[in-house]
C-alpha positions as CSV (number, residue, x, y, z in Angstrom):
1,X,98.1,103.5,84.5
2,X,98.3,99.6,84.8
3,X,97.5,98.2,87.9
4,X,100.6,96.8,89.3
5,X,101.2,94.8,92.8
6,X,104.9,94.4,94.8
7,X,105.1,92.5,97.6
8,X,108.0,93.1,100.5
9,X,108.8,91.1,103.0
10,X,110.0,92.3,105.9
11,X,110.6,89.2,108.0
12,X,112.6,86.3,108.4
13,X,112.5,83.2,107.6
14,X,112.0,82.1,111.1
15,X,110.2,85.1,112.1
16,X,106.9,83.3,113.2
17,X,108.4,80.0,114.8
18,X,110.7,82.0,117.1
19,X,108.3,84.7,118.0
20,X,106.2,82.1,118.5
21,X,108.4,80.2,121.2
22,X,109.6,83.2,122.6
23,X,106.2,84.4,123.4
24,X,104.8,81.5,124.3
25,X,107.4,80.5,127.2
26,X,107.3,84.2,128.7
27,X,103.8,84.1,128.8
28,X,103.3,80.7,130.2
29,X,106.0,81.4,132.8
30,X,104.8,84.5,133.9
31,X,102.7,85.1,137.1
32,X,99.8,85.9,136.1
33,X,99.9,83.8,132.6
34,X,98.8,85.3,129.4
35,X,99.5,85.3,125.9
36,X,99.5,87.7,123.1
37,X,96.1,88.0,121.3
38,X,98.3,88.3,117.6
39,X,98.1,84.1,117.8
40,X,94.7,83.6,117.6
41,X,94.9,84.3,113.8
42,X,95.6,81.1,111.9
43,X,93.2,80.3,108.9
44,X,90.6,78.8,111.5
45,X,91.3,82.0,114.0
46,X,90.7,84.2,111.3
47,X,87.5,82.0,110.1
48,X,85.6,82.4,113.3
49,X,86.6,86.1,113.6
50,X,85.0,87.2,110.8
51,X,81.5,85.2,112.2
52,X,82.3,87.2,115.3
53,X,82.0,90.5,113.2
54,X,78.7,89.2,111.9
55,X,77.2,88.9,115.5
56,X,74.2,90.7,117.0
57,X,76.5,91.5,120.2
58,X,79.6,92.5,118.5
59,X,78.6,96.2,117.2
60,X,82.3,97.4,116.7
61,X,82.6,96.1,113.3
62,X,79.2,98.0,112.1
63,X,79.8,101.2,114.0
64,X,83.0,101.6,112.3
65,X,81.8,101.1,108.8
66,X,78.8,103.1,109.8
67,X,81.4,106.1,110.4
68,X,83.1,105.3,107.3
69,X,80.5,105.7,104.8
70,X,78.6,108.8,106.7
71,X,82.1,110.7,106.7
72,X,84.6,109.1,104.2
73,X,84.4,111.7,101.5
74,X,85.3,114.0,104.7
75,X,88.4,112.1,105.2
76,X,89.2,112.2,101.8
77,X,88.7,116.0,101.7
78,X,90.9,116.9,105.0
79,X,93.6,114.5,104.1
80,X,93.7,115.0,99.8
81,X,96.1,111.2,100.4
82,X,97.5,109.7,97.3
83,X,99.0,106.7,99.0
84,X,96.7,105.1,101.7
85,X,98.5,102.9,104.2
86,X,96.7,100.2,106.1
87,X,98.6,98.6,109.1
88,X,96.8,95.2,110.0
89,X,94.6,95.2,107.0
90,X,93.5,91.6,106.9
91,X,91.6,91.1,104.2
92,X,91.0,94.7,103.6
93,X,87.3,94.6,103.1
94,X,86.4,97.6,105.4
95,X,88.8,99.8,103.8
96,X,86.8,99.6,100.5
97,X,84.7,103.0,101.6
98,X,88.1,104.7,102.5
99,X,89.1,103.8,98.9
100,X,86.3,104.7,97.1
101,X,86.3,108.1,98.8
102,X,89.7,109.0,97.9
103,X,89.8,108.1,94.3
104,X,86.6,110.1,93.9
105,X,88.4,112.8,95.5
106,X,91.0,112.4,92.6
107,X,93.6,112.3,94.7
108,X,94.8,108.1,95.7
109,X,97.3,107.0,93.5
110,X,98.5,103.8,95.5
111,X,97.3,101.7,98.3
112,X,100.0,100.3,100.8
113,X,98.2,97.3,103.1
114,X,100.6,95.9,105.9
115,X,100.0,92.9,107.7
116,X,102.0,90.0,109.5
117,X,100.3,87.1,107.3
118,X,101.5,87.0,103.6
119,X,98.8,84.7,102.5
120,X,96.5,87.3,103.8
121,X,97.7,90.3,102.2
122,X,98.0,88.3,99.1
123,X,94.8,87.3,98.2
124,X,93.4,90.7,99.6
125,X,95.7,92.5,97.2
126,X,94.7,90.5,93.7
127,X,90.8,91.5,95.3
128,X,91.6,94.7,95.0
129,X,93.7,94.6,91.6
130,X,90.8,93.4,90.3
131,X,88.1,96.0,91.8
132,X,90.6,99.1,91.2
133,X,92.4,98.5,88.0
134,X,94.3,101.9,88.6
135,X,95.5,101.3,91.7
136,X,99.0,100.5,92.3
137,X,99.5,98.1,95.5
138,X,102.7,97.5,97.6
139,X,102.3,94.9,100.2
140,X,104.4,94.5,103.2
141,X,104.8,91.6,105.0
142,X,106.0,93.1,108.6
143,X,105.0,92.4,112.3
144,X,104.6,96.4,113.3
145,X,104.2,95.4,117.5
146,X,108.2,94.9,116.9
147,X,108.9,97.5,115.0
148,X,107.0,99.9,112.4
149,X,108.6,100.7,108.9
150,X,105.7,102.4,106.7
151,X,105.8,102.0,103.0
152,X,107.3,105.1,100.8
153,X,104.4,106.3,98.2
154,X,103.3,109.6,97.1
155,X,103.0,112.3,99.7
156,X,100.8,113.1,101.4
157,X,100.7,109.9,102.8
158,X,97.1,108.8,105.1
159,X,97.8,105.7,107.3
160,X,94.9,103.5,108.6
161,X,94.7,101.8,111.7
162,X,91.2,100.8,111.9
163,X,89.2,98.2,113.9
164,X,90.1,99.3,117.3
165,X,93.1,97.4,117.2
166,X,94.6,100.1,119.3
167,X,92.7,98.8,122.4
168,X,94.8,95.3,122.4
169,X,98.1,97.5,123.6
170,X,98.5,97.9,127.2
171,X,99.6,101.7,128.5
172,X,103.4,100.9,127.5
173,X,102.6,99.0,124.4
174,X,100.1,101.9,122.9
175,X,102.4,104.4,123.9
176,X,105.5,102.5,122.5
177,X,103.7,102.2,119.2
178,X,102.0,105.5,118.9
179,X,105.7,106.7,119.3
180,X,107.2,104.6,116.4
181,X,104.1,105.9,114.4
182,X,105.1,109.4,114.8
183,X,108.4,108.9,114.1
184,X,107.4,107.3,110.8
185,X,105.4,110.1,109.5
186,X,106.3,113.5,107.7
187,X,104.7,116.9,108.2
188,X,102.1,116.5,105.4
189,X,101.1,113.0,106.8
190,X,98.2,111.7,108.6
191,X,96.8,108.6,110.5
192,X,93.2,107.6,110.9
193,X,92.5,105.4,114.2
194,X,89.5,103.4,114.8
195,X,88.8,103.4,118.6
196,X,85.7,101.9,120.8
197,X,84.5,104.0,123.5
198,X,83.5,103.1,126.8
199,X,80.1,102.6,127.5
200,X,77.8,99.9,129.7
201,X,79.6,97.3,130.9
202,X,76.8,94.7,130.0
203,X,77.0,95.8,126.6
204,X,81.2,95.6,126.3
205,X,81.4,92.1,127.7
206,X,78.5,90.6,125.6
207,X,80.3,91.8,122.5
208,X,83.6,89.0,124.0
209,X,80.9,86.6,125.0
210,X,78.4,86.0,123.0
211,X,75.4,83.8,123.4
212,X,76.3,81.2,120.3
213,X,79.6,81.2,121.9
214,X,81.9,81.9,119.0
215,X,83.7,84.3,120.7
216,X,84.4,81.1,123.3
217,X,85.5,78.6,120.4
218,X,88.0,81.5,118.8
219,X,89.7,81.9,122.2
220,X,89.9,78.1,122.7
221,X,91.5,78.0,119.1
222,X,94.7,79.6,120.4
223,X,95.1,76.5,122.4
224,X,94.9,74.6,119.3
225,X,97.3,76.5,117.7
226,X,99.8,75.8,120.5
227,X,99.6,72.0,120.1
228,X,99.7,72.3,115.8
229,X,102.9,74.2,116.4
230,X,104.6,73.6,119.3
231,X,103.3,69.9,119.9
232,X,101.4,70.8,122.9
233,X,98.7,68.8,124.8
234,X,96.4,71.6,125.9
235,X,93.0,70.0,126.1
236,X,90.3,73.2,125.0
237,X,87.6,71.2,126.9
238,X,89.5,71.9,130.4
239,X,89.4,75.4,129.8
240,X,86.2,77.7,129.5
241,X,86.2,80.8,128.2
242,X,85.3,84.5,130.6
243,X,84.9,88.1,129.5
244,X,85.2,90.5,132.3
245,X,85.2,94.2,132.6
246,X,88.2,95.7,134.2
247,X,86.5,99.0,135.6
248,X,89.8,100.6,136.8
249,X,92.0,100.4,133.6
250,X,88.7,100.3,131.6
251,X,89.1,97.8,129.3
252,X,87.3,94.0,128.6
253,X,89.8,91.2,129.2
254,X,88.9,87.6,127.5
255,X,90.4,84.5,129.6
256,X,90.7,81.0,129.7
257,X,89.9,79.5,132.7
258,X,91.2,76.0,133.9
259,X,88.4,73.6,134.9
260,X,90.5,71.5,137.0
261,X,94.1,71.4,138.1
262,X,96.3,69.8,135.4
263,X,99.4,70.2,133.9
264,X,100.2,71.1,130.1
265,X,103.4,69.6,128.3
266,X,105.0,71.5,124.9
267,X,107.8,69.6,123.9
268,X,109.0,71.6,121.4
269,X,109.6,74.1,123.9
270,X,111.4,71.2,126.5
271,X,108.5,73.0,129.0
272,X,105.8,72.0,131.5
273,X,103.3,74.7,132.9
274,X,100.9,73.6,135.5
275,X,97.2,75.3,136.1
276,X,95.4,75.3,139.1
277,X,91.9,74.8,139.4
278,X,90.2,78.4,138.6
279,X,93.6,79.5,137.3
280,X,93.3,82.0,134.5
281,X,95.1,82.5,131.4
282,X,94.6,85.9,129.9
283,X,94.5,86.0,126.1
284,X,93.1,89.6,125.3
285,X,92.7,92.7,126.5
286,X,90.2,95.2,124.5
287,X,90.9,99.1,125.8
288,X,87.9,101.1,125.7
289,X,88.5,105.0,125.5
290,X,86.9,108.3,126.4
291,X,88.1,111.1,124.2
292,X,90.2,112.7,126.6
293,X,92.5,109.8,127.5
294,X,92.7,108.7,123.6
295,X,93.7,112.6,122.7
296,X,96.2,112.8,126.2
297,X,98.3,109.4,124.5
298,X,98.8,111.0,121.0
299,X,99.1,114.5,122.3
300,X,102.3,112.7,124.1
301,X,103.6,111.0,120.5
302,X,103.8,114.5,119.5
303,X,100.1,113.7,117.4
304,X,97.2,115.9,117.1
305,X,93.9,114.7,117.1
306,X,92.1,117.1,114.3
307,X,88.9,115.5,113.4
308,X,86.6,113.0,115.7
309,X,83.7,111.2,113.9
310,X,81.1,108.9,116.0
311,X,78.4,106.7,114.8
312,X,74.8,107.6,116.1
313,X,74.8,105.8,118.9
314,X,78.2,107.1,119.9
315,X,79.9,103.6,120.2
316,X,82.6,104.0,118.3
317,X,84.8,106.7,117.0
318,X,87.6,107.4,113.8
319,X,90.0,110.1,114.8
320,X,92.0,111.7,111.9
321,X,95.6,113.1,113.9
322,X,98.7,114.7,112.4
323,X,102.2,115.4,113.9
324,X,102.6,117.7,116.2
325,X,103.5,121.5,114.6
326,X,107.2,122.3,116.5
327,X,107.1,125.4,118.9
328,X,109.7,128.1,118.9
């Protein structure tokens, strides 16, 4: 087999601008104000997030990688996947352990990363083609927040949704996403989900409010994205970064809190937004899970967890689930 790369762009040319405009207008005119976390990730934001994953406080990436190293052969054995689909692949670095195990198991033929960033996909695909010369790669540019159509490929397929991205949805969004995912699977497919577990609130908040201030810079970079793309006049220094633990919802919430009252102009949207002193703009939520809650979410979407793996400190889990077999 010779390496082949195919890139499918499912997004219209105006997708980025249109969705940014819609999200910002809706979020900044809502009470309370909020913005989706996907707008963090311009080139600078992606660079800052990579730095975050290496911080001592941010255990999530290390814990997930530890589980993959220990249990990737088990995942390969249980799935016998011929196609690996990765949602929100980014650089695809964390997937190589899984690719190696599936290739060693003798089943993998195709890798199909899906991401909203064409540049990230192309860069990752080129790197993977060099490392895995016998692997076919089909990269799909798509926004699976809105719709989910899984790439074709020889079955069985394994869909990987790693990095605890599942925690960035609120309950309604999570139910909708899992429903779309379940509907896109065939009976022989499986899904591998990475999820962060409930633990000490102190540990959790520190992961999103590090001593070096990298996460604070990452959070404020969102304002720079809006300034550049919407000709806005946000002053990042007018906001403080805050991360808080919401006990009732069992999630960490990130905010930008106005240091003083002021008005921001967004000419591209013909919009003026007033912030009162101390008013917060929510920029991200990161839900933490207990096994029964996550299993119930999956069951409601007609997905059945079959295997759970955790790191030795029980901080993070990888779970394998399959479409629920119909009864009767």
